[in-house]
N, C-alpha and C positions, 0 to 999 in steps of 0.2 A: 236953783229952783227951790222955793220955799216948800217945806214938808209939813204935813199935819202931824205934829208930835204929841198933841194933847189927847187926853181921854175923850172919846166920842161915844155917846150912847146911840147905838144903831140897833134896829130890829134885826132878828136873825135873817141873814140872806140865805134863802133856802137852797139856791143852787150851790152856794159856797158850803153850806152845812152838809149837803149831800156828798160833797167831795170827800168826806170822811169815809165813805164807803168805796170799796174797790173790789175787783174780781177776786183778789186773794182772800177777802173776808168770807166769800162763799165757800172757798176750798177749806179754809181753816176750820169751819164749823161742819164740814162734811167728810173730811179725810180722817176717819176714825178707825183705829185699829182695835180689834176685839180685845177686851180685858176680861176680868172675871176672877174666880177663885184661883188659888194656887194650882189645884188639880186641872182646871180648865186651861190655864195658861201653859202648864207643863206639856199638854198635848197639842199645843199650837192653836188653841181655841176651836178645834174641830168638834163642835158639839151640836151641830144641826140635827143629826140623827141619833146621837148617843143618849142624850137626856140623863136624868138622875143626878143632876148637879144644880146648885143654886144659880149658876151662870145661865142655865137654860131659860130662866125668867127673862133674860136680856137678849138671848139669841133666838131660841125657838121655845116659846112658852109651853108647847105641848110636852116638852121633856120633863116638866115637874110632875106630870101624871104618872111617871114611873116610880115615884116615891110611895113607900108603904108605911113609913114611920115619920114622925115630925123631926125637924132638924133646925138647929140654930147655928149660924156661921158668922165668923168674924175674920176679915182678911186685911191686916195691915201690910205695908210694904215700904221699900226704900229704893230709890233710883239714883244712879250716878252714871256719868259718862263724859264724853268729849265731843267737840264739833269743830271741824276744820272748814274754814272759808277761803276760797280761792277767788281772787279778783284781779284782773289785768296782770297776771303773772306773779302776784304776791300771795302768800299763804299766811293765815293766822289761826290759832287754835284757842278755844275756850273750854274750860271744865266746869261742870255744875253737878249738884246733888240736891235731892229733896225727898221728903217723905211722901208716900203714896198709899192708896188703898184700893183693894179690889172689891169683889162682890161681898156684901154683908147683908144678912137678912134672916128670914125665918120661913120655913116650909110647913104647911099644916094640911096633911091628907085626912080625908074623912071618908069612911065607908058609906057607900050609897045605900046599903041595906038590901041589896039584891038586884036582880034584873041584869040587863046587858052591861050597864055601866057599873064596873067593879068599885070604883072610887072616884071622888072629886077632890082635887088638891088646890089649895090656895097658896099663893106665894106673895111675900112682901119683902122688898129688898132695895138696896141703894148701891150704885155702882159708879165709878169714875170712868166715863167713856172718852174723855179727852183731857190731856194735861198740857197746859201752855207754858209751864215754867221753863225758861230757856234764856240763854244769852248768846247773841251773835255779834262777832266783831270781825271786820275786814278792813283792808287797806290796799291801796294801789296808786300808781301814778298814771294820770290821764293827760294825754296831749291832744285829745280830739274834741272834748266837750266838757261843759261845766253844768253842775246842778242848777246854777243860777239861770241857765237858758230856759228853764221851765217858766220862770217869771216873765222873761221876755215874750215867750210864746203866749202866755196868758194875756198880756197887754195887746199884742199884735192880733191874736185871734178874736179879741173882743173889740178891735178897732178903737182903742182908747186914745183919743187925741187931746184930751184935757188932762194936764198933769195933776190937777186937783182930784180928778176921779181916780187916777192911778194911785194917789196917796190915800184914798179913803174907801174905794169900793171893793177891794180884794183883801179883807182883813186876815185871811188865813194863807195868803200867798203873796202876790206881787206888791201889795201895799207895804208889807213888812220890809221887803227888799228895797223898795223905792224910798221909804222913809229913813232907812239906814244907809242910803247912798250906794248900796251894792249894785242897784240898777239906777241909771241916771238918764236924763234926757239928752238927745242929740238935736241941736238947734240948726235950722236951715237959714236961708237968706231972710233978712228982715226980722230975725228973732222968732220965726215960726218954728213949730215943732216938726221935725222930720223923722223922728223915731226914738228908740231907746237902745241903750247899750249896757253891758255888764262890765264891771271893773275886774272880774275874775277872767283872765285870759288864758285859755288852755294852750296856746301856741308855745309858751315858755314852760309849760308843765304845771300840773296841779296835783298836789298830794291829797288824795281823797281817803277818808276813813269814816266809819260809822260804828257805833255801838247801839244795839237794840236789845233791851231787856224786856222780857214778857213774863207774865204770871197769870195764874188763874186756871180755869178748866171748865168742863161740863160735867155736872153730876146728875145722874139719872135716878129717879125714884120710880119704882115699878110696883104695880099691883096686878097679879096674874091669877088666872084660873085655868085648870086643865081637867079633862075627863078621860077615863080609861075604859074603853069598851072591849071587854073580853080579853084583856092583855094582848090585843092584836092592833088596835087602832087607838092612838092617843091624839087628842085635839085640844088646842088651848089658845088663849089670847091674853094680852096684857095691855093695860093703859099705863103710859109712861110720861112722867113730867120731868123736863130737863131744866136745870138751873145753870145759866151760863154767866161766867164772870171772866172778863179778859181785860188786862191792863198792859199797855205798851208804852215804854219811855225810850225815845230814840234821840241820839245826838249825832248829827251829821256834820262833818267838818271838811272844808277845803282850804288848803294853804298854798301859798306861792312856793313852788319848788326851787326857785332861784334865791340867791343871796342879795338881790337888788332891793334896797330899802327906799327907793324913790319912785317906784312904779305904781304907786297909789293902790297897792293891794298886798296885804299881809295874810289875812285869813277871814273866813266867815263861818259861823255855826248856825245850824237850824235845829232847834229842840222841838220835838213833836211829842205831845201827850195824847193818849187815847184810852178811854175806859168804856167798855161795852158791858152792859148788864141786861139780863132779861130772862124770860121763861119761855119754854116751848112744850109742846105735847105731841105724842105720836102713839100709834097703835102697832102692835106686833101680833101676827097671827101665824099659827103653825100646825103641822101635822107630823106625826111619826107613825109609820106602818111597819108591822112585823109580819112579813109574809111567811117566814119559817122561824123556828125557834131562835136561831143564832143571828139572824140578819135583821137590821133595822134600816129603814129608809125615811129620810126627813125632808121637809119642805117648809120654808118660812118666808114671810113677806113683812118688811118693815115699811110702814107708810112714811112719807116725808115728815120730819119734825117741823111743826109750824111755830116759829119763834116770833115773839114780839120783843124787839131790842131797842135799847136807848144808848146812844153814843154821847159821851162828854169829851171834848177835845180842846186843845189849845196849841198854838205854835208861837215860837219866839225866834227872832233872827238877831244875831249879834255880829257886828263887823268891826274889823280893824283895817282901815284903809290908809294907814301911814300918813295921817294928817290931812287927807282929802276932806274938805269942808269941816275942818276942826280936828283937834288932836284927841287921842284916846279912842276907846271903843264906843260904838253906838248900838243901842238895843231897842227893839220894838216888839211888843207882844200883841197877839190877837185879843188878849184881855183888855188892852188899852181901848179897844173899840166897843167893848161890851160891859162897861161899868165894872171891870175887874173880874168878870165871870167867864167860865168856860162856855164854849158853844155847845148846843144840845140839838140832837136830832133823833126822832123816834121813827122806826120803820119795821117792816115785817120781812122775814126770811124763811123760805122753805128749802131744806136741804133735800138731796135726791132720795127717791124710792130705792130700797134694797131688796133683792131677791136672792135667796140662798137655798141650796140643796145639799144633802149629805147622805152618806152611807156608812154604817158601822157594823162590824162583825164582832160578836162577843163569844169568846171561847168558853165552852162548858157552861153555857147560860142555864140558869136554874132560878126558880123562885127564891131559893136560899142563896143570897149573894156571896156567902162564904165559900160556895162551891165554884164560883166563877174564877177563871184563871187569867183573865186579861181581855183586851180588845184592841182593835184597830179601827180608826175613825178618820174620815176624810170629808171635807166640805169644799164647795165652790160657790162663789158669790159674784153677783153682777150688779153694778150701779153705773149710772151716767152722771158724772160730775157737772156736765153742762146743764143738767136739769135743775140745778139750784136756781131759785127765783126770788128776787127782791120785789117788794110791793110797798105801796104807801100805807102807813098807819092812819093817815088823815088825808083823804083825797082833796080836801080844801087847801092844803098847804102848798100846792103848786109843785110838788116834787115828782109827780108821776112820770113826766117826760124824761127827767134825768134818770130815774130808776129803770125806765124802759131801755134807755141807752146802755145803762149798766148791765142789764140782762143780756143785751146783745154782745157786750164785751165778754161776759161769762161764757156765752155760747161759743165765741171764737177762741177763748183761752183754754178751755178744758174739753175733755172727751170722756168716753166710757172706759171702764177698767174691769178686769177680772181679778178677784182675790182668791187665793187657794190656801187651804189649811189641811194638815194631816198630822196625826199623832197616835200614840198607843200606850198601853200599860201592860205590864206583867205583874201578876200578883203572887206573892209567896206567903200564904196564910195571912198574917196580920201586916205584912210589909208589901209595899208596892214600889215599882220603878217605872218612871214615865219619861217619854221624850216626844218632841214635836217640832214641826216646821210650819211657818206661815209666810206667804208672799203677798204683798199688797201692791197692785200694779200701778203704772204711771197714770196720773190723772190729767196730765197736760196734753193739749192738742198739737202744739208746735214742736219743732225740733230744737229750739234754742234752749229750752229748759226741760230737764228730765227729773222725774221723781219716782221713788220706789222705797219700800220698806220690807226688810226680810228679818224674820224672827227665828232664832234657834233657841230651843228651850229644853229643859230637863228638870226632873225633880223626884222626890221621894214622898211616900205617904205611909202613915201608920194608923190602923184602925183596930180597936179592941174595946169591947164592953160599952158600946154606945158613945165612945169618944174617938175623935180622929184629929190628926195633925198632918198637914201637907206643907212641904217647903219646895219652892221652885226658883230657878234662876232663868231669866229670859235675856238673851243678848240680841239687841236689835241693831242692824246695820241699815242706815237710811241715807237717801240722797234726795236733795231738794235744791231749789234755787229761787232767786228773785232778782228784779232790777232795782237798783237804788233810785233810779229815776228813768222816765221814758220821755223822749222828745219826738215831736211830730216830724221835725226836719233836723236830724242830728244823730250823732253817734250815741248809742246806749249799750253798755256792757253788763251782762248778768253776773251775779255772784253765785258760785257753785258751792253747795254745802254738802259735806259728808259727815255723818255722825255715827258714833258707836256708843250705845246706851245700854247699860245693864240694869236690870230690875230684880231685886230679891224680894220674894213675896211669901208670906206665911199665912196659912189658913188654919184656924182652930174651930172645931165643930163639935156639937153635942146632939145626940139623937134622943128623942123622947117619945 
């Protein structure tokens, strides 16, 4: 059957463009672990009630109301670790490292001049709330299904009876497989089309592997304000702008597991590129109440971050079919259908509401912080990952129905989770010792994939004459998973990911 191999200028097929979004996007931009200064991360991020740290600006902005002097903070860091991927009984490990940074900014307290409000404090800071730098590699042998069956299902579900439509109407999916002969027609009596088939046959075994490289992150810029009423009640809020940048390059490969050189299949590769950029905004509101001198109670609410995002994406399929319809490899790119350009799609995403509460007990609390001897602090946080919501950035583009279906998939894929954090500090004049623990619960609703993150942290601090230095090590043990592909009627196996990531963070600060 003749394929359409030449470049074709097509308008953006909105339902095809929308397929760049998937439920995992909602989780990626919602499953955030608390970051912050070295001091904050050393105590597990348990800062909802404690306050008095630049990190309060991003967790509970009421906490900056505890400041009595100005402060400038810089927090560079370095991350390193490994990730093991298990798929169909095979294991593979990848190592990675990169520079990071925690909370950096300035705190400016101002005396109110009397009355019940002792002081008003402004805060301005920047914080990295998500880091996407990672490499995943897995491999395994599959005797039950092939990635290429996705393309068959796309043609069958859309009742494509015309091979010319199969060759042109699915430029990010089945058309690429059809034009490289990975998917071919099955002809019935009289030369009529009776269906489609894939040349990748799992019955004799397929060696499957994939490398996924991701980069980027979410950086939050915060402007906060807090008031102190009689050193008993602190209230505050912040406006936060999020800059999101995410890039993923994926190469998926399936190869014949046999040594047969005449079965019309050697291998195929699918290269996927996705770049997501955009901005978001949220509000954070909080209270800290001190019923007695040593005890602090905190409550904070983070509104959903309202993102406006733009995806740029492309897919390329390459096949080696051992001479089937011509020697050598065959390649088709989605860019061939779009004048050499990437596909583009703009949409909105709101991640879930967050509610957190905390309690802190400060030993020998006094207006003179030099007389304080340490503290214990604990937080609990609730959020519902199924509450993430996609919406159309342009109601006229026809994507609303697809995004509604996507939201239903998010509802079915994810659930609510409880996150817990606890930590403490012991102070010896100018030296401090800290330790903490944090657990971030499973965001998935089903039993086939489990996810969690656990942070063990510790650090030291030095404060003297308006200068301070904190150093912290955080060891994160994580579990996650994903499906390389999902079939409506066929076998799909998940990849189980286990990670061990270390972060070394330094905070340098100056009081004024």
